[in-house]
N, C-alpha and C positions, 0 to 999 in steps of 0.2 A: 440753720433751720432744721424743725422737728419735727419728724416726720411719723403716722401712728396708719397702721395697716389693718382694717378692720376684715376678718374672713369669714364671711355668713356660711354657713356648713347644714344639713340637715342630711343624715343617714350616708356619711359616707367616709365607715369605717373602711374600707378597702384602700380609700386614697388620701385618707386626711394625713397619714402621719410623714408619707412621703413629700405632701406637695406644702405644707411645714416645712420641712427639714429644706426643701430647697428653696421655699420663697426666703427663707431664714436668710442662707446661703447669699441671695442676693442683697436684701436690705439690712443685714449687717444689725447692728445696734438698735435699731428702730423698732418703736413698738411696733407689739404684733397683738392682736387680740383675736378670739377666736367666738364666735355668736353663732348659737348654738339653737336651731327652732324646733326640739323637739324628739331631737333624733331616738330610735330606738335599739339602738347598732353596735353601743360601745363607742359612737364619735366621739363623745364627749374625752372620756377616759384616752382613749391613745392620745387626742391634742394635749390633755395638761401637760406630759412634756416637753411641751413647744410652745407653748403660749399661756395665756388664761383664758380661762374660756367661760364666759360669762351665758348665761340659759333663757333664751325669749322666748314670750308664751309662745302656743303654737297656736297661727293663724288660723281666724277662722273668717266665715263670710265667702262672697263668691269672687273672689280676686286671687285669694290664699289659692297655693296649687295642691294639686288634683293627689299628688304623691307619687 
């Protein structure tokens, strides 16, 4: 069975490296992908050593998080 873990992130610089390292320890060789929603704090750069990072468009509209 193939498993992929997709982790959405937004401005998680303080937690992303540890979270990804812990996740990798649990999932082993399963695919791990980080989807960044427009972070401005360096989150993508900190995540790249652990997983590929995909940039998603910044959310717009009434259902977008307020920040």
